[in-house]
C-alpha positions in Angstrom: -117.9 -2.7 -209.9 -115.1 -0.7 -211.4 -111.9 -0.5 -209.3 -110.0 2.9 -209.6 -106.3 3.0 -209.4 -104.5 4.8 -206.6 -103.2 7.2 -209.3 -106.7 8.0 -210.5 -108.0 8.6 -207.0 -105.0 10.9 -206.3 -105.6 12.8 -209.5 -109.3 13.3 -208.5 -108.3 14.6 -205.1 -105.9 17.0 -206.6 -108.6 18.4 -208.9 -111.1 18.6 -206.0 -108.6 20.4 -203.8 -107.9 22.8 -206.6 -111.6 23.6 -207.0 -111.9 24.0 -203.3 -109.0 26.4 -203.2 -110.6 28.5 -206.0 -114.0 28.6 -204.3 -112.7 29.4 -200.8 -110.0 31.9 -201.6 -110.0 34.7 -199.0 -109.5 38.3 -200.0 -106.1 39.9 -199.5 -105.2 43.6 -199.1 -104.0 43.5 -202.7 -107.2 41.9 -204.1 -109.3 44.4 -202.2 -107.3 47.3 -203.7 -108.0 45.9 -207.1 -111.8 45.7 -206.3 -111.7 49.2 -204.8 -110.0 50.6 -207.9 -112.5 48.9 -210.1 -115.3 50.4 -208.0 -113.8 53.9 -208.2 -113.6 54.0 -212.0 -113.2 57.5 -213.3 -116.0 58.8 -211.0 -114.2 58.4 -207.7 -110.5 58.2 -208.6 -109.6 61.0 -206.2 -111.4 59.3 -203.4 -109.5 56.1 -204.2 -106.2 57.9 -204.2 -107.0 59.5 -200.8 -108.2 56.4 -199.0 -106.4 53.5 -200.7 -103.2 54.9 -202.0 -102.4 57.5 -199.4 -104.7 56.9 -196.4 -102.3 58.4 -193.9 -102.3 61.8 -195.7 -105.0 63.3 -193.5 -104.5 66.8 -192.1 -104.0 68.4 -195.5 -104.2 72.2 -195.5 -105.2 72.8 -191.9 -108.0 75.4 -191.7 -108.3 75.8 -195.4 -107.9 72.1 -196.3 -109.6 69.0 -195.1 -110.4 70.4 -191.6 -109.6 67.1 -189.9 -108.8 67.3 -186.2 -106.5 65.1 -184.2 -107.4 61.5 -183.8 -109.3 62.1 -180.5 -112.7 63.6 -181.5 -113.3 65.2 -178.1 -110.1 67.3 -178.3 -111.0 71.0 -178.1 -110.3 73.0 -181.2 -107.0 74.9 -181.1 -107.5 78.7 -181.3 -106.5 80.1 -184.7 -107.3 83.2 -186.7 -109.6 82.8 -189.7 -107.8 82.1 -192.9 -107.8 84.5 -195.8 -111.4 84.7 -197.1 -110.1 84.2 -200.7 -109.0 80.7 -199.9 -112.4 79.4 -198.8 -115.3 81.7 -199.7 -117.7 80.4 -202.3 -120.9 82.0 -203.7 -124.2 80.3 -202.8 -126.3 78.6 -205.5 -129.6 77.0 -206.0 -128.7 73.5 -207.2 -132.0 71.7 -207.2 -135.5 72.9 -206.9 -135.4 72.4 -203.2 -131.7 72.2 -202.3 -129.2 75.1 -202.0 -125.5 75.1 -201.7 -124.3 77.4 -198.9 -120.8 75.9 -198.3 -117.2 76.9 -199.0 -114.7 75.8 -201.6 -113.6 73.0 -199.3 -116.6 72.1 -197.0 -120.2 71.6 -198.0 -123.3 72.9 -196.3 -126.8 72.7 -197.7 -130.2 74.2 -197.2 -133.0 71.7 -197.9 -136.4 73.5 -198.3 -139.7 71.9 -197.4 -143.3 72.9 -197.2 -142.9 73.8 -193.5 -139.3 75.2 -193.2 -135.7 74.5 -193.9 -133.4 71.6 -192.9 -129.7 72.6 -192.8 -127.1 69.9 -193.5 -123.8 70.7 -191.8 -122.6 74.1 -190.6 -118.9 74.8 -191.5 -116.3 76.4 -189.3 -117.4 79.3 -187.1 -115.7 81.9 -189.3 -117.8 80.8 -192.4 -121.2 80.3 -190.9 -122.3 84.0 -191.1 -120.9 84.9 -194.6 -121.6 81.6 -196.2 -124.7 80.3 -194.6 -126.7 83.2 -193.0 -125.9 85.7 -195.7 -125.9 83.0 -198.4 -129.5 82.0 -197.6 -130.6 85.6 -197.5 -129.0 86.2 -200.9 -130.8 83.2 -202.3 -134.2 84.4 -201.0 -134.3 82.0 -198.0 -135.0 83.2 -194.5 -132.6 81.7 -191.9 -135.4 82.0 -189.3 -137.2 79.2 -191.2 -134.4 76.7 -190.3 -136.1 74.1 -188.1 -133.4 71.4 -188.0 -129.7 71.4 -188.3 -128.2 67.9 -189.2 -124.6 67.5 -188.2 -122.8 64.7 -190.1 -120.0 64.4 -187.5 -118.4 66.4 -184.6 -115.5 68.0 -186.3 -115.2 71.8 -186.3 -115.5 72.1 -190.1 -119.0 70.7 -189.9 -120.4 71.6 -186.5 -119.0 74.9 -185.3 -121.9 76.8 -186.7 -124.6 74.7 -185.1 -124.8 76.8 -181.9 -125.6 80.0 -184.0 -128.6 78.4 -185.6 -129.8 77.0 -182.3 -129.4 80.1 -180.2 -130.3 82.7 -182.8 -133.1 80.9 -184.7 -134.2 78.2 -182.4 -133.3 75.3 -184.7 -133.1 71.8 -183.3 -129.6 70.3 -183.7 -129.4 66.6 -184.7 -126.2 64.7 -184.0 -125.0 61.2 -183.4 -125.1 60.3 -179.7 -121.4 59.6 -179.4 -120.5 62.9 -181.2 -122.8 64.9 -178.9 -120.6 63.5 -176.0 -117.5 64.8 -177.6 -119.0 68.2 -178.7 -120.4 68.9 -175.2 -116.9 68.3 -173.7 -115.5 71.4 -175.5 -114.9 74.4 -173.3 -117.5 77.2 -173.3 -114.9 79.4 -175.0 -114.5 77.0 -177.9 -114.7 78.5 -181.4 -118.3 78.8 -182.5 -119.8 78.1 -179.1 -121.2 74.8 -177.9 -124.8 73.9 -178.7 -127.2 72.4 -176.2 -128.1 68.7 -176.7 -131.2 68.4 -178.8 -131.8 65.3 -180.9 -129.4 62.4 -180.2 -129.2 59.6 -182.8 -128.2 56.1 -181.7 -127.2 53.1 -183.7 -130.7 52.5 -185.0 -130.8 55.8 -186.8 -133.9 57.9 -187.2 -136.1 59.8 -189.6 -136.5 63.6 -189.6 -139.7 64.8 -191.2 -140.5 68.4 -191.9 -143.5 69.2 -194.0 -143.4 67.2 -197.2 -139.8 66.0 -196.8 -138.3 63.1 -194.8 -134.6 62.6 -194.3 -133.5 59.1 -193.5 -130.7 59.5 -190.9 -128.4 56.5 -190.8 -125.8 55.9 -188.1 -122.6 55.3 -190.0 -119.8 55.3 -187.3 -116.1 55.2 -188.4 -114.9 58.7 -189.3 -116.1 59.6 -185.9 -118.0 57.4 -183.4 -121.2 59.2 -184.1 -121.0 59.9 -187.8 -124.4 60.2 -189.6 -125.2 59.7 -193.2 -128.4 60.7 -195.0 -130.8 59.7 -197.7 -133.3 62.3 -198.9 -135.3 63.4 -201.9 -134.6 66.4 -204.1 -136.4 67.8 -207.1 -134.9 68.6 -210.5 -137.3 70.6 -212.6 -140.1 68.8 -210.7 -138.6 65.3 -211.1 -137.8 63.5 -207.9 -134.2 62.2 -207.4 -132.8 60.5 -204.3 -129.6 61.7 -202.7 -127.1 59.6 -200.8 -125.1 61.9 -198.5 -121.9 60.4 -197.0 -121.2 61.8 -193.5 -117.6 61.0 -193.2 -115.0 59.7 -195.6 -111.3 59.9 -194.6 -109.5 57.5 -192.3 -108.7 60.1 -189.7 -109.4 57.8 -186.7 -106.9 55.9 -184.5 -105.5 53.0 -186.6 -106.9 49.9 -184.9 -108.3 46.7 -186.4 -111.6 47.3 -184.6 -112.0 50.9 -185.9 -111.5 49.7 -189.5 -114.2 47.0 -188.9 -116.6 49.7 -187.6 -115.9 51.9 -190.6 -116.2 48.9 -193.1 -119.5 47.7 -191.7 -121.0 51.2 -191.6 -120.2 51.7 -195.3 -121.6 48.3 -196.1 -124.8 49.2 -194.3 -125.1 52.6 -196.0 -124.5 50.9 -199.4 -127.4 48.5 -198.8 -129.7 51.4 -197.7 -128.7 53.4 -200.8 -129.4 50.4 -203.0 -132.8 50.0 -201.5 -133.6 53.7 -201.9 -132.4 53.7 -205.5 -130.2 56.9 -205.0 -128.8 58.4 -208.1 -127.1 61.4 -206.5 -123.9 61.1 -204.4 -123.0 63.9 -202.1 -120.3 64.4 -199.4 -119.5 67.1 -196.9 -116.1 67.7 -198.4 -116.1 69.1 -201.9 -113.1 67.0 -202.9 -115.1 63.8 -202.7 -118.1 64.9 -204.8 -116.7 67.8 -206.8 -119.4 70.1 -205.3 -117.6 73.3 -205.9 -117.6 72.6 -209.7 -120.9 70.8 -209.9 -123.0 73.5 -208.2 -121.7 76.0 -210.8 -122.3 73.6 -213.7 -125.9 73.3 -212.4 -126.4 77.0 -213.3 -125.7 76.4 -217.0 -128.5 75.8 -219.5 -129.3 72.2 -220.2 -130.8 70.6 -223.3 -134.1 68.7 -223.0 -133.5 65.4 -221.3 -129.9 66.2 -220.3 -129.3 65.0 -216.7 -128.4 67.2 -213.8 -124.6 67.5 -213.2 -125.0 65.6 -209.9 -127.1 62.8 -211.4 -125.7 59.4 -212.0 -127.2 55.9 -212.2 -127.9 53.9 -209.1 -125.0 51.5 -209.7 -122.5 54.3 -209.8 -123.7 55.7 -206.5 -123.4 52.2 -204.9 -119.9 51.8 -206.2 -118.8 54.8 -203.9 -119.7 52.9 -200.8 -118.2 49.6 -202.1 -115.0 51.6 -202.6 -115.0 52.9 -199.0 -115.8 49.5 -197.7 -113.0 47.7 -199.6 -110.4 50.3 -198.8 -111.2 49.9 -195.1 -111.1 46.2 -195.3 -107.8 46.3 -197.1 -106.3 48.4 -194.4 -107.6 46.1 -191.7 -106.1 43.0 -193.4 -102.8 44.8 -193.8 -102.7 45.5 -190.1 -103.2 41.8 -189.3 -100.3 40.6 -191.5 
């Protein structure tokens, strides 16, 4: 039997400890920022800047900017006159065979057509719903009376104030996260845009909304607000089916607590896994700054060569990187708070 010297044993222990340190190294705020920057690449550099570099710069531009409300989601909207139309109005466009942009320069809203009617995704501020959405659909040859469902990504005025109009005028069913229904219904009856009646309430398990030949996978993704919803749904590009991942809430405009960052982080992780399983190759957000919607919908009007991809189309890995970026930025913030 060979007898090892104390020095040899000590050397082995040092090597073993070094290997153990390498394999069990925990992430730090700095290492997560590096990972998030890598995930952003050139595709999501603006989102990385907004979340990871300047995450506290939230209420940019007021009514014509991000549209974020104060930290408490149930706070009633403050009365304010509509901003100058030139600062927000955008022309409507047919973007895919079955998906139409009816949003503003800043906030996105969409009409998803099916064999049995229309699903509207988000509804803008009250001042924009008539000129952008109702008139926009009519201009595109769509009948607003065919709207059967209105999906609200989260209960902030820039996305939900128009819901009451579609419900009361056209009889559409409004779909919202359960926790966000609670905050919306607390608004006074005189709140801008009115207050819709509770229709379909989505809990943590999510749901599926099927209309005719189209199914939208509604995923509970709390964080931006307690009831934020994200979506996965099919679109057609010249008859070819693509899958969209629609992120329902991006910015960190919630109270800064460790637990809230955990909730946000885990929701983005869950969405990323669902997106991977679905093989989504199109990323959309309800703020045009995060998916360049205002530019891409106009690019979609230009002629394309045979085989040239749609301006919104990416590969599946690129779409997944978006959710990894959000997850890592949130975890970096959480760890920073604990230091």
